[in-house]
C-alpha positions, 0 to 999 in steps of 0.5 A: 432835142429832148422833146422831139419824140413827145407830144404837147400833152406828154410834156405840158401839164396844162391843168397845173398851168390853169390852176396857177393862173387862176390863183394869180387872178385872185392875187392881182386884178385883171387891170394890174395883169394888163398893165404888166403885159403893156410894160413887158411889151414896152420892154421888148420894143426897147430891147429890139430898138437898142439891139438892132444891128446898126443901133447896137454897133454905136450904142453908148454906155448909158444905153447899155446901162439902161438895157441891163437895168431891165434884167432882174438879176443884173440891174444893180450890177450893170455899171460894175459889169461894164467897168469890169468887161469894158463897153467894147468887149461887151458890145462884141459879145452881144453882137456875136450872141445875136447876129453871129453864125452857127447854132444859137445854143453854141453862141449862148454858151460862148457868151456865158463863158466869156464873162467867167471870173467877172459874172457868175454863170447864173447871172451870165445865163440870165443875161444872155437869155434876156438879150436874145429873147427880148431882141426877138421873142418869137425866135428865142425863148426866155431861160432865167433862174426863175424859169428854171434853175438847174442847180436847185431844180426849182422854177416856174417851168418844172411846175407846168410840165408833167411829173417825170419830164426832165429838163436839162443837159450836159452843157449851157448850150444843150440846156438852153435848147431843151429849156427852149423846146419845153417853153415853146410847148407851154406856149402852144398850150397857153395860146390854145387854151388862152392861159397866157394872159394879156400879152401876145405870143411868147411874151404872154408865156413869160407873163404866165410863167412869172405868175406861176413863179410869183404864186409859188413864192407868195404861197411858200413865204406866206406859210413859212415867214413870220407876220412881220415878214409877211407885211413887207413881202411884195404883193404878187403884181410887184413880184411879177414886175420885178422878175420880168424886169419891168418894174417902173418901166414907163409905157405909152398911154393907150387911148 
């Protein structure tokens, strides 16, 4: 992989990560971030339950819609996607993605290409990544367009890696593997320096990266947009909830 010969310090800009998180805590209270972390854990539990092998094999259309409603870039297209693809073909592709044989990068690319003409590549990548990641967050990393968009070079990940560190690859499979390697290094630093917020493990890294993305978006829009647009721009907690796909997700009370 791209970073096999590099140290964590050579890849991850931990100072930038800390600065972004510091800015996020100015724009969101610790209670708000904790609430987002709980929603993130609830989303992961939902995906793990619905995507378990036996449950997935019998999953109804309504449950697929429920899953897809928690994928930021897919949520409004969930029913249309299932109509275009069909529930059974979508189930088969999901089963192969999660439980098929061979390298996960290759399974990832097969899933992405399976929906050509029905879903653009960017959304297919987001969907494949979210299914993998929230099914098993410690094994599979999250790569969505807000984490890193290869078409524009933008995203949260480039903001927390060292200047000059290249993220990329010649195919979706290679890019998925390389982004995953970089995110795992960010996770190492986040856990070591307690940068990852209130959620545990890779979910905490999701929260960190979503905060980085939201702080960037918040800063850029505040600078560039008129006062009228600034008044309707969501506050940082809402932006983070939306990109993580947890906006409106109910969580069990914790006593």
